[in-house]
N, C-alpha and C positions, 0 to 999 in steps of 0.2 A: 503493500500500498507505500507510495507515494504522496504524502501530504504538503511536498508543497506545491499540491495542484486543488488542493482545499482553498474556497471558495471564507476569504478576511471581511468579516464583518464591520468594517468601520462606523457606522453611525451610533453603533453600542458600549458602550463601555459598565466593567463588570466591575471593575476593582476600584473600591470605597476610596484607597491614597490615589487615587485616578481622579476619581468621578470629587473629589474638592479639589485639588490644582485645580482642576477644568472647570467649577465654578467657580476660582477665587478670579479666576481672569473677569469673568464680567461682574463677581459681587462685589469687587474691587473697583469697578467705575472706570476701569483702563481701555477696555472695550464694550460697547454699549453690543445689545443682541439682537440680530432681525437688523444690525447697521445697511445700508451700503456702504458706508466708507469702509476703508482701507486702513488697514488698521494690522504693525506687526508685532508678533511675536516671535520673542528669545524665549532658545530651553536649548541652557546650561547641562549635559549630561543626555544621551537618546535612551537608556533604559531599555523596556522590549517596547518601543515606538508606540504607544495605545495613546500617549495625549498626541505627538503630536498626528499620528492621525486621524485621529479624532477630529480633530482640531479642522483639520485638512482639509476635511468632508464633510463640513459643515452645513447642510446646504442657505440662503439667503446668506450666507455671512462672507467675506472679501478676508480672508488673513489672510497672510503672508507668511509663514513658518519659516523661523531658521532652527534647526537646531546643531548644532557644533558641540561634538563630540572625540575627544585626546585617540578613543582608540577606532583605528580603520578595520577592524574585526569587524565592532559593530554595526558602522553599514551597513558589512555583508551580509549578517543578521541580516536588517529592515528589510533589504534586498531578496533575500531569498526565500527569509521565510517569513514575516508580517508586511509583503504584500507594497515594500516603499516604494513610490513610483515619481521621481523628482519635476519637479516642476516651474514654472517660474516664478510659484508664490509656493512653494515648498523645495525643501532642500536640508541635505544635512551635510557641514562643511566640520571638518577632521583637523581639530588643532587643539589647544588648550583653551582652555574656553573663559581664562582668565586675563592671556593679547586677547583673545579675540575681544570682548570687553575694552580691553584700550586700547585698542588701537581704534574700534567701531567707536568711542567715547572722544579720540581723537579727531574723526573727520570731522565729527557732531553727527551724526547717527542720531536717529529715533527712534524710538521702541516706545508700542505701546503697552507691553504685556513685558512681566523677568520671570518664568517660569526654572527651577534649578529642579530637575531629578537626581538623586544620589541614591542607586541603588546598586 
């Protein structure tokens, strides 16, 4: 049985910690729910890819999701097992999260919501 061919449902989140982190993006007021505006989301640490997959799949949202992870194996796992598909609004950057944040700050980049995943 080749489980890599199973369809992943990105529209539901079953893990409590992931639900909490996702809801925090909206309850904080940083990102408006059902808004046509583009919001930039930065996630430090890919983990299992649940949070970025869900955010990038939300209907009626234009979320530009960037995930930064120091380990290139995590991107391979996300692609092979968790249906990660890069797009203009969804990407994984392999880099040290602190370095990425410092460089983005130096460039004046704006991020509407920031999440740190430590698993």
